[in-house]
N, C-alpha and C positions, 0 to 999 in steps of 0.2 A: 648403801640404802637404795631402795627401789620405790617407784610409784606404780600402783596397779589398781585395777578395778575388776570386780566380779559382780554379775547381776543377771537379771532376767527382765524381759519387757513384754509388751503386747504382741510382738512378733514371735518370741521364743516360747511363751508360756500362756496357757488359757487363763481366763479370769479367776477360775476356782483355785489355781495354784498361786496366782499373784496376790489374791486377797489373804491366802493362808500364811504367806511369808512376809507380808507387809510389816514394816516397823513403825507402828504408831506410838503415840505418847509413852505409855508404860513400857512397851517393848523397846522403844528407842533408849529410854533411860537405862534399862537393863543392859542393852548392847554397849553403850558408852561406859558403863561401869566395868564391864568385862574388858573393854579395850584398855582402860586405865590399869588393869591388873595383868596386862600382857606386855612384858618387856620388849618383845620383838616388834611391837607396833609403836611407831613414833608419831602417828597421826591417823585419824580415820574420820570419814564423813559418810553418813548414810543418806542417800537420796531415795525417798519412798513416796510414790504417788499412785494413783489408781492404775496407771499404765506401766509402771516400772518400779523395781527396787534394786538399787545398785550400791555396793560398798566400795568406796575409794579408800585406799590406805597407803601409808608410807612406812617403810621399815623393812625388816628382814623376815617377817612372817610369810609363810607360803600360803597359797590359795586355800588349801584344805583347812588350815588353821582359821582363816578368816571366815570361811563357810561354816565351820563348826561354831564359832561365836555367834554368827548370824542365826543359825538354826536353833541354838540354845535360847537366844533372846525371843525368837518367834514361837518357841515351844513345839517344834516339829523336827523330826529326824532329817539329816542331810540327804538321805537316800530318797526322800519324798520329792525333792526338787532338783537334785544334781543334774538330771538329764536335760533340764531346760536352761542351764547356765551358759553364759559366755564370759570370757575374761580377756583382758589386755594388760600389757605392761609397758612401762617407759613412755616413749613418744606416742605409741598407739593408745595408751590409756588417756593421755592428755588430749589427743585428737578426738577420742570418743566423747569425752566430757564436753569439748567445744562443740561437737555436732549436736549433743543434747541441748546445750545452752542456747544454741542458735535456732532450734526447732527443726533441724534437718532430720533428727531421729524420732520425731513426733508422729503420732497418728494423723494429725492435721499438719501438713507441711508448713513450717514457718510460724507456728502458733507462738504467742508471746508469753503465755502463762507459765511455761516451763522455766523461763529465766528467773521469774520470781520464786519458783519452787527450789531452784538451785541455790539462790541466795538464802532462802529460809533454812534449807538443809545445812548450809555452811555456818550460818549464825547459830543454829542449834548445837552444832559440834563445838563451836567456840564457847558457848555458854557452859557446855559440859567439860570444857578443858581438853577436848579430844582432837581438835583440828591439827595442832602441832605442825608437822612437816608438810602439810597440805595448803598452808596459807597462800604461797605463791601460785599454786595451781588454780585454786578457786578464785582468787582475785583476778587472775588472768582470764578465767572462764567467764566471769561477769563482764569483763571488758570486751571479750570477743562477742558475747551476745548483744551488747549495746551497739558495737560497731556494725554487726550484721543488720540490725533493724534500722540503724541510722543511715548506713551507706548503700544498702541494697533495697530492693522491693520484696524481699522474702516474706514479710509479714503484711504486705499490702493486698487489698482486694479480697472480698469475702469468699470463704470456702464452706459456708453453711447456708441452708435455705433461709434461715432467719436473718442472717447478716445480708444476704443477697437481696432480700425483699426490701430491707431498709436502704440498701445501697441504691436500688432502683428509685425508691421514693425520694432519696436525697438528690439524685440526678435531676429530678423534675422540680423539686422545691428549693434545692440548694440550702443556704443558711436559714431559709424561712421554714424549714421542716419543723423546727421546734415550736412554731406558732400554729401549726395545723391541728385539726381535730380528727381523732382516730375513732373508727368504729370496728369492733371485733364481733363477728357473727359466727356463733358456734364456740364450743369449748374444746375443740380438738387440740391435740398436743402441739402440732405445728403452728396452728393459729395462735395459741397461747404464747409460744416461743417468739413468734414475730412480734406479738403485742408487747412482750417484755423488752425486746430490742427497740421498739418504737418508744416505749416509755423511757428507756435509757437514753435515747436520742433527744428526749426532752419535749415530746409532743405536748401541746398545751392542755388538751382535754381528751379523755378516752371514755367510750361507752361500750357496754357489752350487751349483746342481744342473743338469746338462746331460747329454744322451744321449752326447755325445762328451766323454770325460773330459779330454782335452788342452785343449779349448776352455774347459771349466769351470775348469781350473787356471790358464789364462792370464788369464781375467777375475778370478779370485780373487786372483791376485798383484797385479793393478792396484787392486783394492778393499781389499786387506788382509783377505780373507775366508777362511772355511773351505770345503772341498769335500766334498760328499756324493754318492755314486753315484746315478744316476737311479732305480735299483731301490729306493732307500730314501726316495723322495719323500714317501710317507705319513708316515714317521717324522719327516722334516725339517719337514713341514707342521705336525705336532703341537707341535713345539718352536719355532714362530715366531709373531710377532704381526703383521708386515707382510709380505705375499707379493707379489712382482712377477713376472708371467709374460710371456714374450716368446719363444715358440718358433714353429716352422713346422709344428707338428703339424696333421694334417687334421681332428682331432676333439679334444674336450675331454680334457685330461690330469688335471684336478682335478675330481673328481665329487662328487655329493652324499654318497655313501658315505664317501669319503675325508675330507670336511669333517666329517661326523657323527662319524667316529672321532677326528678331530683335536681337536674341541671338548670331548671328555670330560675332565673334571677341570680345565677352565679357570676354572670358578667365575665365569663372567660376564666374564672378561677379553676385550676386543675382539680380533677377528681380521679384519684388513683385507686384501682380495684385490684387487690392481690388475692387471687383465688388459689387456695392451697388444697382444695378438695378434689377427690376422685371418687365418683363422677363430679364434674365441675359444678360449682355453686352459681357461677356467673355465666349468663347466656353468651355464647360466642357472638361477636359482632356488635356488642354494646358500645365499643369504642367508636363505632361509626355514627353514633348519635350526635356527637359534637367533637370538634378537633381537640378539645381540652380534656377529653375522657380517655384514660389510659387503663388497659386491662392486661394483667399478667397472670398466667397460670403456672402450674408446677413445672411444665416443660420449659417455659421461659426462664424460670428461676434456676432450673438445673443447667440450662445452657449458660447462664451467667456464671454459675459455680464452676463449670467445666472450663470456660474461657479463663476465669481467674486462676484456676489450678495450673493451666498451661503457662500463664504469665509468671506464676510463682516458680514453677519448675525451671523457667529460663534464668532465674536468679540464683539457682543452686551453685553454679560454677563460680559466680562472684563471691558467694559465701565461703565456698571451699578455698578460694584463694586467700581470703582473710584468715581462715583457720590455719592454713599452712604457714602464713606469715607469723601468726601468733605462736604456733608450735615451735617454729625456728627461734623466735625471740625468747620464749620460755626456756628452750634448751640452752641457749647461750647464757641466759641469766643464771640458770641453775648450775651450768658448768663452771661459771666464774665463782659462784657461791661455794662450790665444792672445794676450790683451792684456797678460799679465804682462810680457813683454819690453819692451813700450812703457812700462809703468808703471815698471819698473826703470830704463829709460833716462832717463825724465823726472826721476826722483828722483836718479839719479846725476849728471845735468847740474846740477840745482839745488844739490846738495851741493858739487860742484866750485866753482860760483860763490860759494857761501857761504864756503867755506874760503879762496878767493882774497880776498874782501872782508875777512874776519877778519884775514888776514895783513897786508893793506894798512893796515887800521885800527890794528892793534897796532904796526906800524912807525912810524906817525905819532904814536902815543900811548905812547911807551916807559915813561912814568911810571906806567902803570896797574899796580895790584897784581894778584896771581894771582886774588884774589877778584873784583876788578873785571872781569878778563878772562873769568872764568867766567860772570859775570852777562851780559856782552855776548854771549858765545857762546850762552848759553841763550836770550836774547832773540831772536837771529837765527834760532835753530833753531825756536823757537815760532812766529815770524812765517812762516817758510817752510812749516811744517806747516799752519798756518791757511790760507795761500794755496793750497796744493796739495790740501787736503782735498776741496773741491767738484769740481775737475777729476777727481780719482781716482774719486770716486763716479760721475761721468758716464761715464768711460772704462769702468768695469766694467759700467755699464748698457748701453753700446753693444754688448757682447759678444752675439752671436747675433742682433742685429737686422739686417734686410735692408740698412738704410742705414749700419750700423755701420762697414763697411769704408771708406766714403767719409769719415766723421768721423775715423776713426783715421788715414787717409792725410793729411787736412788738418792734424791735430794734429802728426803727424810732420814735415810740411813747415813748419808754423808755427814750431815750436821747433827745427827742423833737428836732429832726433834720428837717431842711427845705429840701423840695424836690428840687433837682437841675435838670436842663434839661439834658436829655440823648442824647448822640451822636447817638447811635443805640439802638433799643429796643431789648428785649429778643426774641428768636425765639421759640415759643411754639411747642410742638411735635405733636399736633393734628391739622388736617386740618379743623379748625372751624372759 
């Protein structure tokens, strides 16, 4: 049995292809139904997000067979997306999944959402009765993802303008950010995004100002905010602690004079201005009005994002070390599980022979008391355990060794053992 993956992602395929072959609800159901009707597959999990669709499988099915099942479920011919595919087997397949789960293979390095998507995909396969021989692999992948986020900084520090803006505000207000009042000026996409992040951070009150009142009201409904007419911008500014601007104005709408008026009576309480507009909405130099006025524009936020990206990239090697540790642990675990059926078969045959000899002996010695029978039973059990102990140690030692398969085959033939079904197969070291 083998473990393998075939798929495409944002690097290998354009969005038009990704959305065409994505396996959503009804398609996923059809796919798992087909998996259940394919004897060569002993397990399958489909991971389908906006950035990737990947099929992980266990069994003897080849890649073409799995791609055919995928294509049938998606309602598109394989020839329409085969050129965009990548595939891995054995350890390379496990390593790929671990990179996905830790965010190393994501569009945003180290993002945490993908770990939840991996878990959801695995649970969906479980509900469909399709996960089968992939249980160990996916449980290990979830463990790897959690280790990476807990033991390294791969998911720390903002990599988007929205998060970076909130990160800057949090540096100034600390835990008090949740108690601050936010003002959103304009209904631009970036401004709205930062406002949502501020709302998620728990800011106490939010107000929206826009030249077009209807647009302000629409955004305010989305944010759970109040609306103030544009003509009262100065008044709204004075009653705010964090200001996000994102308009299309040709010149600054927040001037030094407005800020000077707004800071009267603040008694040193910080005023943070996050200017996301180009041209800028906030007049440069307003931070000189008072030492507790802070202004950040798009270039400042991009610098934070770039700095954080470098910091995350420094964590990649630490995550890679965790992945290699877990690949090795999974390989050993699955190698041992691969010899488990042989061990069970050998012990079962030995026990059958022991029971047969006990019955024969007790028939010939009917005068033995129950105590005597128990002594004989225990003696034969002890002898059998002593005899099998060294072979069992050797069998477990053969797991994962290049010549191990030859030794196991010889042992199976020597004792004429029947093959028992494997719960999980071995995980070969080569990507073949």
